[in-house]
C-alpha positions as CSV (number, residue, x, y, z in Angstrom):
1,M,-28.9,48.3,-4.0
2,G,-29.4,48.0,-7.9
3,C,-32.6,47.2,-9.8
4,F,-33.0,44.1,-12.1
5,D,-35.5,41.9,-13.7
6,S,-35.5,38.0,-13.1
7,L,-36.0,35.1,-15.3
8,L,-37.5,32.1,-13.2
9,V,-36.5,28.7,-14.1
10,K,-37.2,25.3,-12.7
11,C,-34.4,22.8,-12.3
12,K,-35.0,19.9,-14.5
13,K,-33.8,17.2,-11.7
14,C,-35.5,18.3,-8.7
15,G,-38.1,20.8,-9.7
16,E,-36.2,23.8,-7.5
17,E,-37.0,27.0,-9.0
18,L,-33.6,29.3,-9.9
19,E,-33.4,33.2,-10.4
20,F,-31.1,34.5,-13.1
21,Q,-30.8,38.2,-12.7
22,S,-30.3,40.5,-15.8
23,K,-29.9,44.4,-15.8
24,A,-30.8,44.5,-19.8
25,D,-33.9,45.8,-20.1
26,E,-36.1,48.6,-17.8
27,C,-35.1,46.7,-14.3
28,W,-38.5,47.3,-12.6
29,Q,-38.2,44.1,-10.6
30,R,-40.2,42.3,-12.9
31,E,-40.2,38.2,-12.9
32,F,-40.6,36.3,-16.2
33,T,-40.7,32.9,-17.2
34,L,-39.2,31.1,-20.1
35,S,-42.7,31.9,-22.3
36,T,-42.8,35.6,-20.9
37,C,-39.2,36.5,-21.3
38,P,-38.6,39.6,-23.2
39,P,-35.9,39.1,-26.2
40,K,-33.7,41.6,-24.6
41,I,-33.2,39.7,-21.4
42,I,-32.9,36.3,-23.1
43,V,-30.1,37.5,-25.3
44,D,-28.3,38.8,-21.9
45,L,-28.6,35.7,-20.1
46,D,-27.7,33.5,-23.0
47,G,-24.7,31.2,-21.6
48,E,-25.4,31.9,-17.7
49,I,-24.7,29.0,-15.5
50,Q,-26.3,28.5,-12.0
51,E,-26.0,25.5,-9.7
52,C,-29.4,24.4,-7.9
53,G,-29.3,25.0,-4.3
54,N,-31.2,21.8,-3.9
55,C,-29.4,19.3,-6.0
56,G,-26.3,20.5,-7.0
57,T,-27.3,20.6,-10.9
58,Q,-25.8,23.0,-13.1
59,I,-28.5,24.8,-15.3
60,K,-27.2,26.6,-18.2
61,L,-29.4,29.1,-20.1
62,V,-28.7,28.5,-24.2
63,L,-30.3,30.9,-26.8
64,A,-31.4,28.9,-29.7
65,T,-32.3,30.6,-32.8
66,R,-34.9,29.0,-35.4
67,P,-35.4,30.1,-39.2
68,T,-38.2,32.3,-37.9
69,I,-37.3,35.6,-36.3
70,R,-38.6,34.1,-32.9
71,A,-35.9,33.0,-30.2
72,E,-36.4,30.6,-27.9
73,I,-34.3,29.7,-24.7
74,Y,-33.9,26.3,-23.3
75,V,-32.6,25.0,-20.2
76,D,-29.8,22.3,-20.3
77,A,-29.1,20.4,-17.3
78,E,-25.8,18.4,-17.4
79,D,-26.3,14.7,-17.2
80,E,-24.7,13.2,-13.9
81,D,-23.9,9.3,-13.7
82,D,-25.9,8.0,-10.9
83,E,-23.6,4.9,-10.5
């Protein structure tokens, strides 16, 4: 069984918590949120996609950089037609 760190993200549609796993940092079984996640893990998880087990919404992590050195990670939920 391998060790990893986790980024916990809430589904924008139903609020269910999803876990994205990374082995990019020290892998001490730590859990992070979008605001506390170390840069190494953010970069490692860029582009990762998971399906919410509760509502089926596809969640994609997208690294967005700004003119500053700081990077933020955004969660994009694909829009679904309710018709």
